[in-house]
Legacy VTK file of the C-alpha trace (Angstrom):
# vtk DataFile Version 3.0
C-alpha trace
ASCII
DATASET POLYDATA
POINTS 404 float
155.664 93.974 124.755
155.465 91.918 121.581
157.772 89.313 123.039
155.696 89.102 126.191
152.492 88.602 124.127
154.242 86.000 122.055
155.321 84.169 125.245
151.870 84.271 126.661
150.384 82.962 123.438
152.881 80.117 123.331
152.338 79.353 127.023
148.533 79.223 126.555
148.992 76.899 123.524
151.228 74.641 125.491
148.837 74.538 128.455
145.884 73.858 126.037
147.731 71.094 124.375
148.797 69.458 127.657
145.229 69.464 129.004
143.904 68.034 125.682
146.508 65.131 125.596
145.960 64.471 129.229
142.191 64.333 128.625
142.696 61.871 125.741
144.813 59.569 127.908
142.212 59.665 130.652
139.561 58.633 128.127
141.725 55.638 127.167
142.000 54.601 130.807
138.186 54.971 131.284
138.448 57.901 133.667
135.738 59.936 132.035
135.049 62.498 134.818
138.673 63.510 135.049
138.849 63.670 131.243
135.849 66.052 131.193
137.726 68.417 133.552
140.819 68.413 131.279
138.781 69.175 128.092
136.896 71.927 129.970
140.320 73.379 130.937
141.244 73.465 127.235
137.937 75.331 126.447
138.650 77.828 129.216
141.807 78.772 127.316
140.547 78.284 123.829
136.712 78.325 123.566
136.739 77.401 119.848
138.806 74.147 120.246
136.751 71.753 118.181
138.555 68.518 119.156
137.766 69.078 122.800
134.082 69.595 122.034
134.210 66.385 120.022
135.850 64.467 122.824
133.254 65.860 125.266
130.493 64.787 122.937
131.856 61.212 122.852
132.091 61.023 126.657
128.544 62.413 127.205
127.171 60.070 124.544
128.674 57.111 126.230
127.354 58.181 129.602
123.855 58.606 128.115
123.828 62.403 128.692
122.428 63.021 125.187
121.581 66.699 125.471
125.170 67.556 126.641
126.509 65.322 123.797
124.254 67.065 121.280
125.517 70.445 122.331
129.172 69.389 122.346
128.980 67.866 118.777
127.203 70.924 117.466
129.995 73.129 118.823
132.622 70.799 117.323
130.942 71.279 113.960
130.477 75.040 114.434
134.132 75.639 115.078
135.392 73.174 112.435
132.822 73.045 109.614
134.818 70.273 107.896
134.445 67.911 110.951
133.154 64.614 109.609
133.226 62.190 112.579
131.317 64.617 114.828
128.548 64.550 112.111
128.615 60.798 112.008
128.384 60.572 115.895
125.618 63.168 115.933
123.778 61.051 113.389
124.291 58.058 115.680
122.893 60.039 118.514
119.772 60.916 116.571
119.388 57.391 115.403
119.451 56.195 119.031
116.719 58.731 119.828
114.575 57.535 116.937
115.066 60.852 115.094
115.652 59.173 111.790
115.315 62.007 109.457
117.779 64.139 111.424
120.227 61.168 111.596
120.031 60.733 107.769
120.580 64.391 107.244
123.836 64.325 109.339
125.065 61.233 107.601
124.529 62.754 104.146
126.404 65.926 105.298
129.310 63.752 106.288
129.176 61.829 103.006
129.312 65.190 101.050
132.444 66.195 103.077
134.160 62.767 102.851
132.450 60.447 100.310
134.944 57.660 100.766
134.479 57.143 104.526
133.046 53.645 104.924
131.777 54.409 108.527
129.402 57.011 107.220
127.948 54.753 104.535
127.505 52.006 107.155
125.702 54.396 109.477
123.466 55.619 106.741
122.607 52.014 105.912
121.567 51.547 109.443
119.291 54.542 109.298
117.806 53.395 106.013
117.004 50.032 107.620
115.227 51.744 110.470
112.897 53.653 108.026
112.425 50.323 106.069
114.224 51.757 102.964
115.605 48.284 102.266
116.964 49.021 98.778
118.800 52.082 100.140
120.228 50.128 103.072
121.521 47.329 100.809
123.113 49.942 98.509
124.829 51.658 101.367
126.116 48.460 102.965
127.470 47.325 99.641
129.198 50.764 99.233
130.668 50.302 102.710
132.160 46.902 101.721
133.417 48.355 98.404
135.337 50.978 100.453
136.524 48.620 103.114
136.275 44.823 102.258
137.110 43.960 105.850
134.077 45.767 107.305
132.573 42.977 109.365
129.476 44.842 110.506
128.438 45.644 106.983
128.538 41.984 105.909
126.692 41.025 109.184
123.912 43.609 108.718
123.576 42.789 105.013
123.035 39.255 106.192
120.396 40.341 108.568
118.483 42.248 105.909
118.514 39.298 103.443
117.508 36.958 106.288
114.554 39.190 107.127
113.626 39.311 103.508
113.591 35.522 103.289
116.632 35.491 100.901
118.403 32.826 102.736
121.195 32.136 100.262
122.238 35.793 100.149
122.085 35.915 103.974
124.163 32.778 104.260
126.869 34.216 101.890
127.131 37.485 103.889
127.278 35.759 107.297
129.938 33.407 105.996
132.007 36.374 104.757
131.570 38.069 108.137
132.633 34.953 109.964
135.818 34.708 107.866
136.712 38.126 109.142
135.590 37.500 112.686
135.715 33.665 113.327
134.929 33.958 117.050
132.029 36.322 116.985
129.034 34.535 118.652
126.544 36.889 117.072
127.616 35.871 113.581
127.702 32.256 114.504
124.241 32.491 115.986
122.908 34.200 112.832
124.555 31.673 110.619
122.826 28.974 112.715
119.422 30.629 112.139
119.958 30.512 108.424
120.801 26.788 108.573
117.803 26.182 110.853
115.485 27.949 108.315
116.991 25.883 105.504
116.521 22.670 107.430
120.196 21.948 107.666
120.005 20.941 111.311
123.511 19.612 111.842
125.138 22.779 110.753
122.571 24.865 112.705
123.430 22.944 115.846
127.171 23.245 115.294
126.886 27.044 114.717
124.663 27.541 117.887
126.924 25.256 120.021
130.058 27.185 118.907
128.342 30.551 119.771
127.557 29.182 123.280
131.154 28.029 123.722
132.382 31.476 123.029
129.791 33.056 125.261
127.868 30.760 127.604
125.518 33.630 128.416
124.791 34.314 124.783
121.168 35.673 124.494
118.800 33.035 122.963
121.761 30.656 122.436
120.152 27.861 124.469
116.773 28.459 123.082
117.964 28.279 119.526
119.951 25.104 120.196
116.795 23.678 121.745
114.840 24.411 118.555
117.430 22.356 116.620
117.147 19.384 119.060
113.448 19.633 118.794
113.340 19.441 115.091
115.804 16.527 115.194
113.370 14.770 117.471
115.798 14.855 120.400
113.068 16.131 122.701
114.753 15.636 126.127
117.847 17.620 124.930
115.504 20.290 123.650
113.848 20.502 127.072
117.265 20.785 128.627
118.192 23.689 126.451
114.781 25.497 126.889
115.203 25.148 130.709
118.604 26.618 130.497
117.283 29.501 128.633
114.615 30.085 131.279
117.322 30.195 133.967
118.590 33.295 132.198
115.042 34.872 131.654
112.277 33.092 133.550
109.601 35.384 132.030
110.408 34.526 128.405
106.937 33.391 127.400
108.041 32.219 123.925
110.509 29.746 125.492
107.825 28.588 127.925
105.468 27.911 125.108
108.023 25.859 123.256
108.977 24.030 126.458
105.255 23.239 126.906
105.072 21.872 123.306
108.116 19.690 124.022
106.442 18.289 127.110
103.349 17.715 125.053
105.319 15.739 122.508
106.608 13.549 125.343
103.026 12.991 126.602
103.694 14.851 129.786
100.456 16.820 129.701
100.602 18.195 133.195
103.950 19.900 132.611
102.865 21.075 129.277
99.721 22.593 130.792
101.842 24.395 133.372
104.136 25.964 130.865
101.297 27.151 128.594
99.432 28.632 131.477
102.547 30.373 132.693
103.213 31.759 129.191
99.672 33.132 129.091
100.016 34.611 132.616
103.145 36.478 131.486
101.685 37.546 128.117
97.867 37.221 128.093
97.598 37.918 124.389
100.146 35.388 123.330
98.153 33.750 120.583
100.408 30.691 120.086
100.169 29.676 123.730
96.297 29.855 123.612
96.269 27.790 120.453
98.679 25.172 121.852
96.669 25.040 125.092
93.549 24.430 123.076
95.148 21.592 121.314
96.403 20.156 124.583
92.929 20.234 126.084
91.717 18.318 123.142
94.363 15.741 123.642
93.233 15.450 127.297
89.604 15.063 126.155
88.543 18.425 127.742
86.702 19.566 124.645
84.841 22.506 126.188
88.184 24.064 127.244
89.659 23.286 123.890
86.843 25.268 122.174
87.334 28.156 124.591
91.145 28.478 123.987
90.768 27.985 120.193
88.259 30.865 120.097
90.562 33.037 122.229
93.393 32.313 119.741
91.112 33.299 116.804
89.986 36.494 118.497
93.676 37.482 118.622
94.405 36.211 115.156
91.571 34.941 112.808
94.036 33.387 110.336
95.416 30.580 112.434
94.485 27.464 110.574
95.423 25.056 113.322
92.958 26.823 115.658
90.113 26.051 113.194
91.420 22.495 113.177
91.228 22.385 116.891
87.596 23.637 116.785
86.812 21.090 114.098
88.157 18.243 116.221
86.108 19.445 119.189
82.947 19.542 117.177
83.766 15.962 115.909
84.053 14.888 119.481
80.681 16.467 120.263
79.167 14.745 117.238
78.326 18.094 115.602
79.617 17.050 112.219
78.254 19.902 110.080
79.983 22.401 112.270
83.225 20.349 112.217
83.161 20.425 108.391
82.628 24.186 108.506
85.670 24.690 110.726
87.969 22.496 108.597
86.796 24.284 105.475
87.624 27.657 107.036
91.153 26.424 107.634
91.423 25.498 103.916
89.993 28.841 102.840
93.022 30.461 104.576
95.544 27.832 103.442
94.470 25.368 100.801
97.711 23.409 101.446
96.807 22.702 105.033
96.650 18.965 104.581
95.482 17.990 108.056
92.181 19.681 107.402
91.636 17.404 104.349
92.405 14.334 106.459
89.909 15.282 109.137
87.271 16.237 106.525
87.768 12.694 105.213
87.147 11.327 108.670
83.999 13.396 109.112
82.644 12.320 105.727
83.161 8.638 106.761
80.980 9.256 109.807
78.291 10.887 107.557
78.460 7.944 105.039
79.734 10.251 102.259
82.227 7.775 100.759
83.227 9.725 97.635
83.813 12.924 99.545
85.929 11.035 102.035
88.039 9.419 99.282
88.589 12.743 97.651
89.903 14.280 100.859
92.107 11.492 101.813
93.650 11.609 98.257
94.225 15.336 98.600
95.836 14.746 101.967
98.320 12.245 100.563
99.168 14.449 97.676
99.774 17.488 99.795
101.683 15.696 102.620
102.946 12.325 101.380
105.189 11.956 104.537
102.720 13.321 107.033
101.731 11.942 110.440
98.471 10.506 109.177
99.704 8.948 105.878
99.191 5.265 107.069
95.785 6.105 108.390
94.778 7.725 105.234
95.936 4.782 103.208
94.075 2.386 105.374
90.907 4.430 105.081
91.210 4.507 101.316
91.810 0.791 101.051
88.573 0.106 102.976
86.557 2.759 101.215
87.523 1.429 97.722
86.403 -2.130 98.437
LINES 1 405
404 0 1 2 3 4 5 6 7 8 9 10 11 12 13 14 15 16 17 18 19 20 21 22 23 24 25 26 27 28 29 30 31 32 33 34 35 36 37 38 39 40 41 42 43 44 45 46 47 48 49 50 51 52 53 54 55 56 57 58 59 60 61 62 63 64 65 66 67 68 69 70 71 72 73 74 75 76 77 78 79 80 81 82 83 84 85 86 87 88 89 90 91 92 93 94 95 96 97 98 99 100 101 102 103 104 105 106 107 108 109 110 111 112 113 114 115 116 117 118 119 120 121 122 123 124 125 126 127 128 129 130 131 132 133 134 135 136 137 138 139 140 141 142 143 144 145 146 147 148 149 150 151 152 153 154 155 156 157 158 159 160 161 162 163 164 165 166 167 168 169 170 171 172 173 174 175 176 177 178 179 180 181 182 183 184 185 186 187 188 189 190 191 192 193 194 195 196 197 198 199 200 201 202 203 204 205 206 207 208 209 210 211 212 213 214 215 216 217 218 219 220 221 222 223 224 225 226 227 228 229 230 231 232 233 234 235 236 237 238 239 240 241 242 243 244 245 246 247 248 249 250 251 252 253 254 255 256 257 258 259 260 261 262 263 264 265 266 267 268 269 270 271 272 273 274 275 276 277 278 279 280 281 282 283 284 285 286 287 288 289 290 291 292 293 294 295 296 297 298 299 300 301 302 303 304 305 306 307 308 309 310 311 312 313 314 315 316 317 318 319 320 321 322 323 324 325 326 327 328 329 330 331 332 333 334 335 336 337 338 339 340 341 342 343 344 345 346 347 348 349 350 351 352 353 354 355 356 357 358 359 360 361 362 363 364 365 366 367 368 369 370 371 372 373 374 375 376 377 378 379 380 381 382 383 384 385 386 387 388 389 390 391 392 393 394 395 396 397 398 399 400 401 402 403
């Protein structure tokens, strides 16, 4: 009898092992439904087989069947309390659901069991980022890199944190280290381009964005970002081409439409600019930048009543947009209501006392009012704040005449 029991036990073990290995091979081949059947066969033989629950959890997670994944991971942990990866994946599941505290709890449990696992520290850093514990996130990403100096995602995400914090040199360093490890990753190249763009290093920004598009022509925002570079370089027609390519991918991207409108405005094609601004607002009625730009366009077209209307809409959405106050001031200048124009320009300066254009326009208003000294003071302030601005020559000419 003992020999029979021993045979049955060995036979059950062999059957269980066979179903498990078959299930794993099916997972590798992407045949998840057949794999599920094999793992369930294992559990019908051995209902406490933690690895099968773990594999089922992974399959269900990938399929988006999160409740089934949750149940499977919990059973994997129940039958193997030392199971680390199931805790990490369970944390990832909670993170995807926005259950941040539960995610952090699972990551910390995993770290207690296996403190030298870089994957856990990386996942914990992601969770800390989500709850805006930036200091904790940086610390965990640095710990990840300490444990695994080739961990590309940690360098990349550190770069993202530093970029969002405006710490561009630190962001650049981490993106460059990530790129050394993954030189053909379009996401890293795109982020590197964004740092260069923010630093005003336009040639390098363009090179990075172009390379990202070479690697993935459908890369999200790739054409838009390259368009921004061309725009800042003054290559407006190329910027328009890139913005239009971006809109082929997503015609309802109102941010791209707004920038395309501004590019047309810079070329003096007011009708096309008007169409893009109006389309952006149609897609997103509360998009403040489009209202503000539309107001400026109406001013350039001499449609001052419409300019006032759009500037006021922009300020209803965001009362701190200095250029909207400028647009109002220009409209009141056109109407000959100079006191109101002065008030609007001064409102802009109350928000940002370095907004040089407001000083320039104040100088113009004071000329019309015959207030020579006030005009001189404002033109001088303009030149000191923006010595290479678009109105420099005009300001110098005004000063020359006023000082005679």
